[in-house]
SEVEX-82957 format. One record per residue: residue number from 1; chain; x, y, z of N, C-alpha, C, O in turn. Coordinates in steps of 0.05 Angstrom, whole numbers, plus 5000, padded with zeros to 4 digits. Example, Ala and Ser with C-alpha at 12.3 -4.5 7.8 and 13.67 -1.06 7.14 Angstrom:
<atom 1 "A" <5264 4886 5156> <5246 4910 5156> <5264 4934 5156> <5285 4934 5169>>
<atom 2 "A" <5257 4955 5142> <5273 4979 5143> <5258 5001 5157> <5268 5023 5161>>
# end
This chain:
<atom 1 "A" <9775 3980 3034> <9750 3989 3023> <9727 3975 3039> <9728 3951 3045>>
<atom 2 "A" <9707 3991 3045> <9684 3980 3059> <9667 3964 3040> <9668 3968 3016>>
<atom 3 "A" <9652 3945 3052> <9636 3927 3035> <9616 3942 3018> <9613 3937 2994>>
<atom 4 "A" <9602 3962 3030> <9583 3978 3015> <9596 3992 2991> <9584 3994 2970>>
<atom 5 "A" <9619 4003 2996> <9633 4017 2974> <9641 3998 2952> <9638 4004 2928>>
<atom 6 "A" <9650 3974 2959> <9657 3954 2940> <9632 3946 2923> <9634 3945 2898>>
<atom 7 "A" <9610 3942 2936> <9585 3934 2922> <9576 3956 2903> <9568 3950 2880>>
<atom 8 "A" <9579 3981 2912> <9571 4003 2895> <9590 4006 2871> <9581 4009 2848>>
<atom 9 "A" <9616 4005 2876> <9636 4009 2854> <9635 3987 2834> <9642 3991 2811>>
<atom 10 "A" <9626 3963 2841> <9624 3941 2823> <9596 3937 2811> <9590 3917 2798>>
<atom 11 "A" <9579 3957 2815> <9553 3957 2803> <9533 3936 2814> <9513 3930 2801>>
<atom 12 "A" <9539 3926 2838> <9521 3906 2850> <9498 3919 2864> <9477 3907 2868>>
<atom 13 "A" <9501 3944 2873> <9480 3960 2884> <9482 3989 2873> <9503 3996 2862>>
<atom 14 "A" <9461 4004 2876> <9463 4032 2868> <9466 4050 2893> <9463 4041 2915>>
<atom 15 "A" <9471 4075 2888> <9476 4093 2911> <9452 4097 2929> <9455 4101 2953>>
<atom 16 "A" <9428 4096 2917> <9404 4098 2933> <9401 4075 2952> <9393 4078 2975>>
<atom 17 "A" <9407 4051 2942> <9406 4027 2959> <9426 4028 2981> <9420 4021 3004>>
<atom 18 "A" <9450 4037 2975> <9471 4039 2995> <9463 4060 3016> <9466 4055 3040>>
<atom 19 "A" <9453 4083 3007> <9445 4104 3026> <9423 4094 3045> <9424 4099 3069>>
<atom 20 "A" <9403 4080 3034> <9381 4069 3050> <9392 4049 3070> <9384 4049 3094>>
<atom 21 "A" <9409 4031 3061> <9420 4011 3079> <9437 4023 3101> <9436 4014 3124>>
<atom 22 "A" <9452 4044 3095> <9468 4057 3115> <9450 4072 3136> <9457 4073 3159>>
<atom 23 "A" <9428 4084 3126> <9409 4096 3145> <9397 4076 3164> <9395 4080 3188>>
<atom 24 "A" <9390 4053 3153> <9379 4031 3169> <9399 4021 3189> <9393 4014 3212>>
<atom 25 "A" <9424 4020 3180> <9446 4011 3198> <9451 4030 3221> <9458 4021 3243>>
<atom 26 "A" <9447 4056 3217> <9449 4075 3238> <9430 4070 3261> <9436 4072 3284>>
<atom 27 "A" <9405 4062 3253> <9385 4055 3273> <9389 4028 3285> <9379 4022 3307>>
<atom 28 "A" <9404 4011 3272> <9409 3983 3280> <9439 3977 3278> <9447 3961 3261>>
<atom 29 "A" <9456 3989 3295> <9485 3986 3291> <9496 3958 3294> <9519 3952 3286>>
<atom 30 "A" <9480 3940 3305> <9490 3912 3307> <9486 3896 3282> <9497 3874 3279>>
<atom 31 "A" <9471 3907 3263> <9466 3893 3237> <9488 3901 3217> <9495 3924 3215>>
<atom 32 "A" <9497 3881 3202> <9518 3886 3182> <9504 3894 3156> <9480 3888 3152>>
<atom 33 "A" <9518 3908 3139> <9506 3919 3114> <9495 3897 3096> <9474 3901 3084>>
<atom 34 "A" <9508 3875 3095> <9498 3853 3078> <9472 3842 3087> <9454 3837 3071>>
<atom 35 "A" <9469 3839 3113> <9444 3830 3125> <9421 3850 3118> <9399 3842 3112>>
<atom 36 "A" <9427 3875 3120> <9407 3896 3114> <9399 3895 3085> <9376 3897 3079>>
<atom 37 "A" <9419 3892 3067> <9412 3890 3039> <9395 3866 3032> <9378 3868 3014>>
<atom 38 "A" <9400 3844 3046> <9383 3820 3042> <9354 3826 3052> <9335 3820 3038>>
<atom 39 "A" <9352 3839 3075> <9326 3846 3086> <9311 3865 3068> <9287 3863 3065>>
<atom 40 "A" <9326 3883 3056> <9314 3902 3037> <9305 3889 3011> <9290 3901 2996>>
<atom 41 "A" <9314 3865 3006> <9307 3851 2981> <9326 3857 2958> <9321 3849 2935>>
<atom 42 "A" <9348 3871 2964> <9368 3878 2943> <9383 3852 2934> <9388 3849 2911>>
<atom 43 "A" <9389 3835 2954> <9403 3810 2948> <9388 3787 2961> <9374 3791 2981>>
<atom 44 "A" <9390 3764 2948> <9382 3740 2962> <9406 3731 2979> <9427 3742 2976>>
<atom 45 "A" <9402 3713 2996> <9424 3703 3013> <9446 3692 2995> <9470 3698 3000>>
<atom 46 "A" <9439 3678 2975> <9460 3666 2957> <9475 3688 2941> <9499 3686 2938>>
<atom 47 "A" <9460 3709 2933> <9473 3731 2919> <9492 3746 2937> <9514 3754 2929>>
<atom 48 "A" <9484 3749 2963> <9502 3762 2982> <9527 3745 2986> <9549 3757 2987>>
<atom 49 "A" <9525 3719 2988> <9548 3702 2991> <9567 3706 2967> <9591 3708 2971>>
<atom 50 "A" <9556 3706 2943> <9573 3710 2920> <9587 3737 2920> <9610 3740 2913>>
<atom 51 "A" <9571 3758 2928> <9583 3785 2929> <9605 3787 2950> <9625 3799 2945>>
<atom 52 "A" <9601 3774 2973> <9621 3773 2994> <9646 3758 2985> <9668 3766 2991>>
<atom 53 "A" <9642 3737 2970> <9665 3722 2959> <9681 3740 2940> <9705 3740 2940>>
<atom 54 "A" <9666 3755 2923> <9679 3774 2904> <9696 3794 2920> <9718 3800 2913>>
<atom 55 "A" <9683 3805 2941> <9696 3825 2958> <9722 3813 2970> <9743 3826 2970>>
<atom 56 "A" <9720 3789 2980> <9743 3777 2994> <9765 3771 2974> <9789 3774 2980>>
<atom 57 "A" <9758 3761 2950> <9778 3756 2930> <9793 3782 2923> <9817 3782 2920>>
<atom 58 "A" <9778 3803 2919> <9790 3829 2911> <9807 3841 2933> <9825 3857 2927>>
<atom 59 "A" <9801 3834 2958> <9817 3846 2980> <9838 3826 2991> <9852 3833 3010>>
<atom 60 "A" <9840 3803 2978> <9860 3783 2987> <9853 3768 3012> <9871 3757 3025>>
<atom 61 "A" <9828 3767 3019> <9819 3753 3043> <9822 3723 3039> <9818 3713 3016>>
<atom 62 "A" <9828 3709 3060> <9831 3680 3059> <9804 3666 3055> <9787 3668 3073>>
<atom 63 "A" <9801 3652 3033> <9775 3640 3027> <9773 3610 3036> <9753 3597 3030>>
<atom 64 "A" <9793 3600 3049> <9794 3572 3056> <9771 3563 3073> <9763 3539 3073>>
<atom 65 "A" <9760 3581 3089> <9739 3572 3108> <9710 3576 3097> <9691 3570 3111>>
<atom 66 "A" <9707 3586 3072> <9681 3591 3062> <9667 3566 3052> <9679 3549 3038>>
<atom 67 "A" <9642 3563 3060> <9625 3541 3051> <9602 3553 3035> <9592 3574 3043>>
<atom 68 "A" <9595 3541 3013> <9574 3553 2996> <9547 3554 3009> <9529 3567 2999>>
<atom 69 "A" <9543 3540 3031> <9517 3540 3045> <9518 3554 3071> <9509 3544 3092>>
<atom 70 "A" <9529 3578 3072> <9530 3594 3096> <9503 3602 3106> <9485 3608 3090>>
<atom 71 "A" <9499 3601 3133> <9474 3612 3144> <9479 3640 3153> <9501 3650 3151>>
<atom 72 "A" <9458 3654 3163> <9461 3682 3170> <9482 3687 3191> <9497 3706 3190>>
<atom 73 "A" <9484 3669 3211> <9505 3672 3231> <9533 3671 3219> <9551 3686 3227>>
<atom 74 "A" <9536 3653 3200> <9562 3651 3186> <9568 3675 3169> <9591 3684 3168>>
<atom 75 "A" <9548 3686 3156> <9551 3711 3141> <9560 3734 3159> <9577 3749 3153>>
<atom 76 "A" <9546 3735 3183> <9554 3756 3202> <9582 3752 3211> <9597 3772 3214>>
<atom 77 "A" <9590 3728 3217> <9617 3722 3226> <9637 3730 3204> <9658 3741 3209>>
<atom 78 "A" <9630 3723 3179> <9647 3730 3156> <9651 3760 3154> <9673 3770 3150>>
<atom 79 "A" <9629 3775 3158> <9631 3804 3157> <9648 3815 3179> <9663 3834 3175>>
<atom 80 "A" <9645 3804 3203> <9662 3812 3226> <9691 3807 3220> <9708 3824 3226>>
<atom 81 "A" <9698 3784 3208> <9726 3778 3201> <9737 3798 3181> <9760 3807 3183>>
<atom 82 "A" <9720 3805 3161> <9728 3825 3142> <9734 3852 3155> <9754 3865 3150>>
<atom 83 "A" <9716 3860 3173> <9719 3885 3187> <9745 3885 3204> <9759 3905 3205>>
<atom 84 "A" <9751 3863 3217> <9775 3861 3233> <9800 3863 3216> <9820 3874 3224>>
<atom 85 "A" <9799 3850 3192> <9822 3851 3175> <9828 3880 3165> <9851 3887 3159>>
<atom 86 "A" <9807 3896 3163> <9810 3923 3153> <9823 3941 3173> <9834 3963 3166>>
<atom 87 "A" <9823 3933 3199> <9834 3950 3220> <9864 3948 3222> <9876 3961 3239>>
# end
């Protein structure tokens, strides 16, 4: 399951927010959906971290490397790892 779909299915975002974020991502393919949602003001950085932790727990992702004080580079790395695991 993609991160955006997970956030939508769990009521963390609505379909309009997801659609807008996906449109922005088309114009900026190097940006991950979580970063876009933070930029849009849908999530704070801390809320995004909690949402990503929920996503990882639900998908069986290894949480051993997560630190509660992740910076944006670490969030991006985390998203990349999630994407690689889905392949």
